[in-house]
C-alpha positions as CSV (number, residue, x, y, z in Angstrom):
1,M,144.5,130.2,-22.3
2,S,143.1,127.5,-24.6
3,D,139.6,127.6,-22.7
4,P,137.7,130.6,-23.8
5,L,135.9,131.0,-20.3
6,D,139.3,130.9,-18.6
7,A,140.1,133.8,-20.9
8,T,137.1,135.5,-19.9
9,F,137.2,135.1,-15.9
10,A,141.0,136.4,-16.4
11,A,140.1,139.3,-18.0
12,L,137.3,140.1,-15.6
13,S,139.7,139.8,-12.6
14,D,140.9,143.2,-13.0
15,P,138.8,146.0,-11.7
16,T,140.2,148.6,-14.5
17,R,139.2,146.1,-17.0
18,R,135.7,145.9,-15.6
19,G,135.4,149.6,-15.3
20,I,136.3,149.8,-18.8
21,L,133.5,146.9,-19.7
22,A,131.0,149.1,-17.5
23,Q,131.7,152.3,-19.7
24,L,131.2,150.2,-22.8
25,S,128.0,148.8,-21.4
26,T,126.4,151.9,-22.1
27,G,127.7,152.2,-26.1
28,E,130.7,152.2,-28.2
29,C,133.6,154.0,-26.9
30,S,136.7,155.8,-28.7
31,V,140.2,154.6,-26.9
32,G,140.3,158.3,-25.8
33,E,137.2,158.5,-24.4
34,L,137.9,155.2,-22.5
35,A,141.2,156.7,-21.0
36,E,139.7,159.7,-19.9
37,A,137.8,158.1,-17.3
38,F,140.4,156.4,-15.5
39,P,143.8,157.6,-13.9
40,I,146.1,155.8,-16.2
41,T,148.0,156.2,-19.3
42,Q,146.7,155.9,-22.6
43,S,149.1,153.4,-23.1
44,A,148.0,151.6,-19.9
45,V,144.3,151.5,-21.2
46,S,145.5,150.1,-24.4
47,R,147.4,147.1,-22.8
48,H,143.7,146.4,-21.0
49,L,142.2,146.8,-24.0
50,Q,144.2,144.0,-25.7
51,V,143.4,141.6,-22.7
52,L,139.5,142.2,-23.2
53,E,139.9,141.9,-27.0
54,R,142.0,138.6,-26.8
55,A,139.2,137.1,-24.4
56,G,136.8,138.1,-27.3
57,L,135.0,140.5,-24.7
58,I,135.3,143.5,-27.0
59,T,136.0,144.2,-30.6
60,R,137.8,147.6,-31.8
61,R,137.3,149.2,-35.2
62,R,138.6,152.0,-37.0
63,D,136.6,155.2,-37.7
64,G,138.9,157.7,-39.3
65,Q,141.5,158.6,-36.9
66,R,139.5,157.1,-34.2
67,R,139.5,153.4,-32.7
68,L,136.3,152.4,-31.5
69,C,135.5,149.6,-29.1
70,R,132.4,147.7,-28.3
71,L,131.2,144.8,-26.2
72,E,130.6,141.4,-27.5
73,D,127.9,139.4,-25.8
74,A,129.2,135.5,-26.7
75,P,131.9,135.6,-23.9
76,F,129.2,137.3,-21.2
77,D,126.4,134.7,-22.7
78,A,129.1,131.7,-21.9
79,A,130.2,132.9,-18.5
80,S,126.7,133.2,-17.6
81,A,125.5,129.8,-18.6
82,W,128.4,128.5,-16.8
83,I,127.6,130.3,-13.5
84,D,123.8,129.4,-13.7
85,R,124.9,125.5,-14.2
86,T,127.4,125.8,-11.6
87,R,124.8,127.4,-9.1
88,A,122.1,124.8,-10.0
89,E,124.6,121.7,-9.0
90,W,125.4,123.5,-5.6
91,E,122.0,124.2,-4.8
92,A,121.2,120.4,-5.6
93,R,123.8,119.5,-3.4
94,L,122.9,121.9,-0.4
95,D,119.4,121.0,-0.6
96,R,120.3,117.4,-0.2
97,L,122.6,118.0,2.5
98,G,119.7,120.1,4.4
99,R,117.3,116.9,3.9
100,V,119.9,114.9,5.5
101,V,120.3,117.5,8.4
102,A,116.6,118.0,8.8
103,R,116.1,114.4,9.1
104,G,118.4,114.5,11.8
105,A,120.4,111.6,10.0
106,D,124.2,111.0,10.5
107,V,126.0,112.4,7.3
108,P,127.7,109.6,5.8
109,K,131.2,109.5,6.2
110,T,133.6,109.5,3.3
111,G,136.3,106.8,4.6
112,R,138.7,109.4,5.6
């Protein structure tokens, strides 16, 4: 995936990864702490963390024996900006359609 936005949404598509992100929203956690919160193996949690890290949603660092994870804001900001732009475009289109319908005019045919 070359588009960072694609990687963000692909990473967010999995409920376990969204759960991990929700847990990290309260602050930095170790991989072990994250694994305790889910009914899957620590190895499976590590694979989910790899996906999240490749998407740039988290970073990991070592603190002695522990691997700590934390959220990164930039990918969430980019996704939010895209959602806001898309919402504004669709709201404008629906507003135009609403005005046409309110006038009782026929919606122009597209030539199909």
